[in-house]
SEPANU-835941 format. One record per residue (C-alpha): residue in one letter; x, z, y. Coordinates in steps of 0.25 Angstrom, whole numbers, plus 5000, padded with zeros to 4 digits. Each point is the difference from the previous one (the first is absolute). Last residue first. Layout:
! residues N
aXZY...
! end
This chain:
! residues 1097
x495749085280x499550084988x501150094995x499750054986x501450064998x500249904989x500049895010x500950075010x501050034989x500049864995x500349945014x501150105002x500649984987x499949855002x500750005013x501349934995x500149905012x501449964998x500550025014x499150125005x499850064986x501349984993x500750045013x499350135001x500450054986x499650145002x498550004995x499050115004x498550004995x499350115008x498749934997x499449995014x501450035007x500649884994x501550015001x501249915001x501450064999x501449995007x500650145004x501249965009x499349905008x498749934997x498750064996x498849914997x498750075002x498749954993x498549995002x499750085013x498649985003x499749935013x499349884994x499150104993x499449944987x498549995000x499749864994x500149935013x501450055002x500449934987x499549875005x498949914994x500149865006x499049905005x500849905007x500050005015x501150085007x501150024989x499749874993x500049925013x501350065004x500649964986x499449865002x500749995013x501350064995x500149894989x499549964986x499250134997x500050024985x498949944991x498550034996x499750105011x499450134995x501050095007x500250154998x500650065012x501150115000x500450075013x501450055003x500450085012x501550015004x500750135005x501450035004x500650145001x501350025008x501450064999x501149905003x501450035001x500150114989x499049924991x498650054997x499249885001x498750054994x499149884997x498550025000x499049924993x498650025005x498749954993x499649904989x500950014988x498950044991x499449865001x501249954993x499750004985x498549985002x500349885009x500949944989x498949994990x500749884993x501049945010x500049935014x500750065011x500049975015x501050075009x499750025015x500950065011x499150045012x499649965014x500449864998x500749955012x499549905009x501049905006x499049895000x500149874993x499149885003x499449924988x498550025004x499750084988x501050115004x501350034994x500450144999x501450045002x500850094990x500750125006x499350104991x500549934988x498949954991x500350024985x499349924988x499850054986x499749954985x500250124991x501250004991x500050155000x501450015005x499749905011x498850085004x500850135001x501149935008x498949955010x499550145001x501450055004x500149875009x498850055008x500550145001x501349955006x499349925010x499150125004x501350085002x500649895009x498750005008x499950155001x500850035013x498949985011x499050094992x499249984988x500349874993x498949934993x500149954985x498849924994x500049994985x499149894997x499450004986x499649914989x499550034986x498950095003x499550124993x499050044989x500150155000x501150115002x500250014985x500549855000x501050045010x500550124991x500049914988x500849895008x501050105005x500250064987x500249864994x501149975010x500850124996x499749964985x500549865003x501350055006x500250104988x499849884991x501149925007x501050115000x499750034985x500249854997x501350005007x500550124993x499649934986x500749885004x501350085003x499850084987x499949894990x501549984998x500150144996x499749984986x500150134994x499049964989x499150135001x500250015015x499749865003x498850014990x499550135008x500149935013x499249884995x498950104995x500050075013x499949865007x498849964992x499350135003x500249975015x499549864998x498750064994x499850105011x500349895010x498949914994x499050125000x500250015015x499949855002x498750014993x499550105010x500449915011x499349884994x498850084996x499850055014x500049865006x499149944990x499050115001x500149985016x499749854999x498950034990x499350095010x500249915012x499549884992x498750084996x499850045014x500049865004x499149954989x498950105003x499049994988x501249994991x500150154997x498550024998x500050014985x501150105001x501249974991x500949975012x499750145005x500650064988x501349935002x500050055014x499950154995x501049974990x501049945010x499750125009x500350104989x501449934998x500350005014x499650155002x501050034988x501149925006x499850075014x499850144994x501449994993x500050004985x500649864998x501050025011x500650124992x500249914988x500749905008x500950115007x500350064987x500349864994x500949965012x500750144999x500349974985x500549865004x500950065010x500650104990x500249884991x500849935011x500850135003x500450014985x500449854999x501050015011x500849875001x499049925008x499550135007x501250005009x499749875006x498750055006x499149885000x499649925012x498649944995x500149864994x498849925001x499650075013x498550044999x498849925003x500249914988x500050114990x498950075007x499149884998x499649925012x498850045008x498949894999x499849875009x498949944992x500049864993x498549954999x499549964986x498849915000x498749994993x498949905004x498650014997x499349875001x498949955010x501049915007x501050125002x499650144998x501050125000x500650114991x501450045005x501050084991x501050065009x501449994995x501350095000x499350094989x500249894990x499549864997x500749914989x499549875004x499549934987x499550124993x499350075012x499449875005x499549964986x499450144998x499349995014x499449864997x499450064987x499550135007x499449945012x499149884998x499750014985x500050154998x499350025013x499049904996x499750074987x499950135007x499049945010x499249954988x499950144994x499550075013x498549974999x499549894992x498649985007x500450025014x501249904998x501350015008x501249944994x500449885008x499550035014x500450144998x501449974996x500149915013x499450115009x501050114994x501249905002x499549975014x500250155004x501549984998x500750084990x501450065003x500850074989x501350084999x500849984987x500750124993x500449914989x499550104989x498750015008x499649865000x500349974985x499450134996x498649985006x499750075013x499849875007x498949954990x499250135002x500149975015x499549864998x498850064992x499850105011x499949895011x499049924991x499250124998x499950025015x499549855001x499150024989x499350115006x499849925013x499549884992x498950094993x500150044986x498849984991x499150124998x500350114989x498750064995x500150144995x499150054989x500050164999x499850114990x499949914988x499250074989x498749925002x500749874998x500450044986x498650064996x499349885006x500849894992x501049935009x499949855004x498650005008x500450135007x501449955004x499449875006x498950075008x501050105005x500949885004x498849935008x499650135007x501450025005x500149865004x498750005008x500350135007x501449955004x499449875005x499050085008x501150085006x500849885003x498849935007x499950125009x501549995003x500049855002x500349874992x499850064986x500349924987x499049954990x499350074988x499749864994x501549965002x500450134992x499149954988x500549865000x501550045001x499950114989x499950145003x498850054993x500850084990x501550005004x500250144994x500850125001x499850144993x500650125006x499950144992x500750125007x500650104991x500150155000x498750014991x500549894991x500450094988x500549934987x499450064988x500649994986x499149964988x500949904994x499349885005x500050055015x499150095007x499749975014x499750105011x499550005015x498650034995x499249885006x501049905004x500950024988x498950014990x499449875005x501449945000x499949994985x498849925000x500649915011x501249974991x499049964988x499549895010x501449935000x500750005013x499949885010x499050075009x501050115003x500949905008x501150115002x499750144993x500850095009x500250144996x500550095012x500850114995x500150154998x499950014985x501449954998x500450004985x498650014995x499549895009x501149914994x499750034986x498549995001x500149865007x501049954990x499450054988x500950074990x500549944987x500650104990x498750034993x499749864997x498749994993x499250085011x500549905011x500550025014x499250025013x500449885009x500549904989x498950044991x499049975011x500549865002x500249954986x498749925001x500549925011x499950015015x501150115002x501149915007x499049955010x499850145003x501350025007x500350154999x500750075011x500450145000x500350045015x500950125001x501149905002x499549985014x500650145003x499650135006x498750034993x499050005011x500749905010x500749914990x498950004990x499049965011x501049895006x500149944986x498550004998x499949935014x501049894996x499249974988x498749975008x500849945012x499349875004x500749904990x498849964992x498650015005x499250134999x499750124991x500750144999x499250094991x500350145002x500150134992x500450135006x500750134997x499649984985x498850074995x499750154995x500650075012x499149935010x500849995013x499750105011x501550065001x500049975015x501349924999x499349924989x498849975008x500949955012x500849924991x498849924995x499449985014x501349955005x500149904988x498649955002x500249985015x501249924998x499249914990x498949985010x501049975011x500749894993x500849915010x501450054997x500450104989x501350075002x499950045015x498550034998x500350094988x500950095008x499249995012x498850064993x500850114994x500550045014x498649995006x499550094989x501050115004x500250094988x500250155003x501050094992x499550144996x499149944989x501249964993x500049894989x499649885008x500950045012x501250014990x499949854995x499649984986x501249944992x499650084988x501350084996x500749995013x498850045008x499850124990x501450055002x499849995015x498750085000x500650114991x501250015009x499150015012x499250114993x501250094998x501350004993x501150115004x501449984996x500950114996x501549955000x500849944989x498749944994x499950004984x500049894990x500549905011x499949855000x499049995010x499550145004x498749985008x499649884991x500150104988x499250105007x498949905003x500049954986x499850144994x498850025009x499549864996x500050044985x499450145003x498849935007x499849894990x500150104988x499050105005x499149935001x499749864995x500349865003x499149885004x499650085012x501349985006x499849985015x499150125005x500350104989x501549975001x500150005015x499250145001x500850074989x501349965005x499650035015x499650144995x501350024993x500849955013x499250095009x500350124991x501449975004x501149974989x501350065002x501249944993x501150054991x499849904989x499750094988x499450125007x499249925010x499549904988x499550124993x499250065012x499549865002x499549994986x499250135002x499449955013x499649874993x499450084988x499250095010x499549875008x499649944986x499250134997x499249995013x499849854998x499550014986x500849954988x499749874993x499650034985x500950014988x499249964988x500450064987x499849914988x500450054986x500849904993x499849934986x498849935006x500949915007x500749954987x498749984994x499549925012x501149905000x499849885010x498750055006x500450145001x501349965006x499349925011x499150125003x501150105001x500849905009x498749985009x499950165001x501450015004x501150044990x500850124994x500650034986x500450124993x500350004985x500050114989x500549954987x499650074987x498650035006x499349924989x499449905009x501349985008x500849974987x498949904995x500049935014x501549985001x500249874993x498749945005x500450035014x501449944998x499349864998x499549904989x499349895007x500949904993x500449855001x500149995015x500750145001x499650145001x501150114998x499850075013x498749965007x499250124995x501150105004x500049935014x498550015001x500150154997x500850025014x500950125000x500750034987x500250155001x500450064986x499950144996x501250054991x499750084988x501449984995x499749964985x498749925004x500749955012x501249944992x499249944989x499149935010x501249955008x500649954987x498749934996x500049935014x501449954998x499649944986x498849945006x500849945011x500949944990x498949954990x500149855003x501349975007x500450005015x500050155004x500950015012x499050085009x498850044991x500150155003x500349985014x498849915003x499150114993x500550105010x500550144997x499950125009x500350134992x499350135000x500750124994x499350114992x500550145001x498650065002x498949904997x499350074989x500150135007x499149955012x500749975013x500850085011x501350004991x500849955012x500349864993x498549994996x499650035015x501149905005x499549884991x498650035003x500349995015x500849874998x498749944993x499150045011x501049935010x499949884991x498550005001x499950035015x498949915006x501049905005x499349894992x498650034995x499850094988x500150014985x501050104993x500149964986x500150114990x500650034986x499650124993x499049934991x500350104988x500550145003x499850045014x501250055009x500049865007x498550025004x500250145005x501249965008x499249885006x498850095004x500950115006x500649895009x498749955004x499550145004x501350035008x500049875008x500250055014x501549965000x500649914990x501550015000x501149894999x501250004991x501550005004x500250155000x501150004990x499150074990x498949905002x501049894997x500350074987x498650014996x499849855004x501049954989x500149865002x499849904989x500649884993x501450044995x499850154999x498649994995x500449904990x501150084994x500649894991x500149984985x500649864997x499449875000x498549994996x499649894989x499750094989x499150095007x500150155000x499250124997x500350155001x501249975009x501450034995x500650145005x501250014991x500449865000x500550005014x501050114997x500250085012x501249975010x500950125003x500649995014x501450065003x500450015014x501449975007x500050015016x500849925010x500250045014x499649965014x500350105012x499249965013x499549895008x500949894995x499649875008x499049904993x498950045010x500949975012x500349864994x498549974998x499750055014x501149915006x499449884993x500549944987x500249854999x501550014997x499850124990x500549934987x501149935007x500650135006x499750074987x500849904992x501250015010x500050154999x499850004985x501249914999x500950085008x499650144994x500049954986x501449935001x500850104994x499250004987x500249864998x498949934992x498950025009x498549974997x499050025012x498550035000x499250035012x498549984997x499550135006x500950075010x499850154998x500850004986x501149915005x500549924988x501449974995x500349964985x501550024998x500849924989x500950054989x501249924995x500349934987x498549954998x499050085008x500050154999x499050075010x500250075013x498850035008x500150025015x498950055008x500249985015x499650095011x499949945014x500650055013x499649935013x500749945012x499049915008x500649875007x499449975013x498749925003x499649925012x498549974999x499449894991x500350084988x500950024987x500850124998x501549994998x500550104990x501250095000x500650064988x500350144993x499950004985x499750134992x500350024985x499150044989x500549994986x499549954987x500950004987x499150084991x498849904999x498750064996x499049904993x499149925009x500149864994x500150064985x498650055002x499349865001x499749984985x499450145000x498849975008x499750005015x498950104999x500950124995x501049965011x499050015011x499450134995x501450074999x500449935013x498950065008x500250144994x501549995003x499749965014x499150125003x501050094994x501249955008x499250005013x499650154997x501550044997x500549945013x498950075008x498949965009x499749874992x500149855000x500049934987x500349854998x499749914988x500149855004x500449954986x501250064993x501349935006x500450135008x499250124997x499650065013x499850145006x499750035015x500250145006x499650085011x500950085010x499549935013x501349925001x499749944986x500750034987x500149884990x500150014985x500349884991x499650034986
! end
């Protein structure tokens, strides 16, 4: 045995190489004793021919191995040093012995070593390879946690022939312990505290105990609805027998859980399953165990095949009737009736005990008791408000299940959701009514305002939701709003579906779409709509396909199966008139009673479902033309009344009276108007523009109104709805667009324009002036520190620092806010009204593309840092110094890119900015002209370093007037025009006073210059001084001072003299390299600090 002592003083015992036997106990001796008992039973069942594999080996030793393992993961990882115990078995092999090396706590590791002095080295190498895909958690778990030793024990195997079964079949293999192989000891589970308890069921428990203690006919079947507490009742019986609180005939008896499927598993030949069942019978007759075999229908199915109806029930029946075998089963009323129909003699061998549904008062007490047990085991506090909410919600919305099980089950699920992945909370958590509502919302999809009476529902908001998604169908919208209002009020009939509707009208007017919208609003997802195309259920086999067949027990009906899996749903029977007449008979039960019994006797509950049937009855061209179309508001009302009467008459003549009378409401859909179709056209084009081929290329799109008009002329027909329009969009837009994208290779640098030429939709790609990629905007070869080209350690340290900066950037508030903004904007693009205002839609998509470009660059830099780390490790491993200079240059370039990206991220976080800026520098005082000129060149150097397009105007430049005459008029300011991505956001924090402190011994003075930044919307740079003057005085510009920045605020102090530095008094950032800032334009740290400080110029 391999004995491991844990840090808490407890012990684990294993037997290396013998199954998966493990024992865990408070003391060393207890762990050994437990494992010894398990091994004795295991080896006895294994058979003598296997015992040689596990015989004791003298030459076994335990040795410790220290090694470092590298975990696998996306984030940066470092090697983890651990210690592992190796079990070395030395055995003779030819002329020289060999060593078998295993690790008792690392399953699957096995190594053969021929040289004893190579054990550590080869084991270390093999373990590194074996654990190459391990996470850091797996590596830490394998580390030595305490003393580990070997222990020798002796196990005596009993003679298997001594206790031969009373009867045996000639075609069985070996003598096996059937209970140990196929069963679960419920008595042992109860001793470990893993079984449930049945509260408030004392009378039933006593009845069950008295029946089990009887002589003949001691077997019982518990019959009750799902969740009524049948299994909990069983566990209560197990616990009372274990504690001795039972009749004398039951004391000391164990209860084992055995399924019929486990018994017949692996049995291939005739007589095999009978042989194993006979062994089980012999074993329980001798040991007096009580068997729990759950559903009796499973017993009756076991052993049956196409050539014989013989089953396990017939095999067990004589022993049940005589009382030699005691069996406990449980099922619902339908299951008991089905079993009686199949094998009445077997079912009559049981005593039936009905388990009724618990009253609400008792259920509340049971829920409170369950809450106290959960509080003790999971370290949570459950308020009484939560248990009351659990009871109310399950009673109101789960009528198809029974108390107390449905309430206890939901309470347990609520606690599990509150502690994801945890068995016990580290800190005490309080769960109240809100937690119950949130958990039930996740379970059912129902919105919280429907569930809670404390939350009000605004009917206009609900109406607006449906009107936005369903155009031109006022009656249908009103019907859905009325339905949701009644559900919210809790006034629906609890014995029927939530609603049943018959949607009738021309094709393509939104009948199916409304069903999807209802499912999305009420149940949280369009996937909650279960659609059945009734044209597929027009033949004689329609009903068996929907509800299953009695002669094929393993086939489940599609309708009953899907509703049973998700009872909170919208069931859509599309084109109901095409279904077989037998389907209508089955739906009578659904519409009238909210339930449907399948062929096997099980019931599917429809009381939380909404039934919608669609039809085109009476919507042919001739019939719709007879109704006519309205030309005025009054005529429209009259037309709607005629149309409703027409469709009701058609439905009444088609359906039988008993079916028609069960439909809650018939809703007539009118043909779509031209205005509705225009809006639908725009939305359909919007859906096209959100397809993967457009979004992946980050294309901006512009659609002329003439395109909408052209599509309407080609695709609008009042009788056929929106479907002809979709075909025209496919023909006139999608196919030409596909050819354009494939042939011309569009990307984010193009605008996709939709226009009309000569009554034909014309598509074109217009090149855009977009910001250059960061690799192009930075210098190709940044000046590298020559000392780094020979110092690999310093280069690797820089790489680690870059990774740390990059990781820190990911978790900054700016990046987190940008990612949230992208998610919010993307959700807007899925709104049905998104494309109703094209200009706003284009702005939103432009912002999404811009943010995704910047965030993708951050991800790209992180990947390149990981590549450089790996490259540096390879250089160090192979000691190839030739790659160090190139690595140093790559690191310098990547650092420059990261600095630029930090600027972009901060600028993007400030909002959607401008790509052109005018920096106006005005001297303050008679001696400030030279200082203004120096600042002008500082910003010019910054723009040059960034690769931005820029133009400077010297303050002495003359202005040329329109009449061609020259005037010696001086510009009042020095001006710099810069064009670059988001450049105005970068520089608008520079607006204010810049002070130069000239503190030399000969000349002590303070010089000021005022800077204004102005966002320009002109399409190009000013060509000369006159155009610049017009831009400054006439063009609409957005200046920093207009946005609230104080133009007299002190922005930066430049100190010359003996102490040279530059300081920003707003952020307290101070740099000492004055020359690099004024001459080289290295002002990025100041710009970034201002942006991050939240300055809003």
